[in-house]
Structures are given as structure tokens and as C-alpha cells.
C-alpha angles and dihedrals in degrees: 000000000000111000095177092107091060090067093054087084087079089067096045118103114262117233093256091062094230094123139285125336089254091056088046091056093045089053086054088053088056091056090045092054093043090051093045095047094047091047091047091056090054093043095049094045097047094034094053091048095047094042091051094047091052089064096053126105093245108103096198091053091049091051092051090050091049091050091051091052095047094049097052096035096054099049115082115249095239091052090051089049091056091045093054092045103039108019108035094061087057093050100050123075113296096248092051093043091052090049090052093049092049095052108122120242134299091022093057088061098032099062097047088049091050094048093045095049092041096054094037091053095041091073091055091049089048090057091050092049093048091049091048093051093046091050091065117092114258087239090075092067092040089053090053090051091048089055090056097256121148120236092262092047091049090055094045099046105025115018107035098045090055094041094053091050089054095048099044093105095053090042087056089055090050092052090050088051091054090054092050095041090054086079087075086070089077087076089069094043104266107145099217120149098294091042091053092046088055091048090049093054090049092051098041102025088228101128097164096048094046098051096034089057091047090050092053091048091051091048094050093045093051092045089056090050092050093050092048094048091046090053089049091048092053091047097053097035117127111215110249094014100079124030114233120220110250094012114142113256125225113277095028 
């Protein structure tokens, strides 16, 4: 049996009149990427700071960093999404809370989703940064001190550049997780890719075509991210610091 006609639904006009269903899904991909990229900036900034502070010699700073990680790591993502969307506007000052509630869609859903994903992912980035710093020999910091660098300068010029090179592969995985986790934003009404695939199947009653297309779009998007990050990893690699897949080993 020829099923080609089933896929013609992608080129039919969606009920909103903005274009075809395929264009509707691709617009959802745009919101997915915008959410993921904005959240990644927050996650990388806060995660790098918290992960670095957790390796310092100040016990109270380390404890605060550990507390931050445990709080955001042990609350399910969907619960955090609801907290940012429903609860946070009630906790902030009334004027600010009212302004948040009155934000027009999709911005009223977009920013809570970005903040939720950003803070949720920041603890995972913090763990990667802490592990990367601790994987370096102690002699690296001692060398910075011997050169007359302060503690902050040693981190900036010696420790962190090497650590980020080491943790690029796991950071790639975390960025892919942000893209995939952005689908949870549909629970607060953000029509990103998964949300639009769900809307498509409700409008057209074509469940397989809607979610199969969304799956292919996710796969292609993540493949592009992996290839770009792999190219970046090879570009910034320091010989002898990071093992390269397929590289000949000593003695062979």
C-alpha cells in the first residue's frame, strides 16, 4: 500500500493560516532553539561560577555551592517549570509579579521556560566544571602561584582554560539535554517543536506524521550540534591533554 499521501498533510495549510504544517513545525523549532540557547547562556555562566567556587579553599563558599546544586538537582524539571510559571510571580513584589503575569504570549511562557532550564542545567554544568578542575594535577595551580599569579589569575589563565577543554564532550551532552528538555515547556503553553507537533496531531488527527516529523527534526538538529561541537573540540584541543578518538597510541 502506498502511504505517500499520508505525508501530504505536511504541505496542507494549518488552521491558523500561517502556512503549511511543515512551516508550523519549523517555527516551533525556532522557539526550541531560542529557548535552549538562552537557557544555555544562563546555565554556562552560573554553572561555571558555581563549579569553580566549589573547588576553592573557602569552606563556607563550597557549602553554599553544594547547597545550590542539591536544591536544583533534586527537584524534577517539570515541578521546577511549574514553580517558575505559577509560583515565582506570586513571590516577587506585587508590581513585578503583575508585570510578569501580563506579559503577552509567547513571552509569558518563554522567559519562565528559559529561567527554569537555565537554572536546572546550571547544576549539571557546575558538576562538570568541578570535575574538570579536580582532574588537573595540583602542580598546575602551584605553577601559577610560582609565576606570581593570584588565585583568581591562576584560575583564569591556567586552570579554567584547560578544564573547559577537558569537559567539552560532556558539555556537548548537556547542551543536547537542554534542547530535548525544552519540550517540557509545552506544559506551560509554549508552542515549541513538541508543542506544535501535539497541536498538529490534534488539528489533523495524524499522530504518526506529526511526531515522526518532529523526531526527524530533533535528530537532525542534534546531529548538527554534535558535529559543530566536535569541530570546536578538535580546534581547541591541546596535544597530550585530551585523548582523540582513533589517535594512535604510544607503542603502536
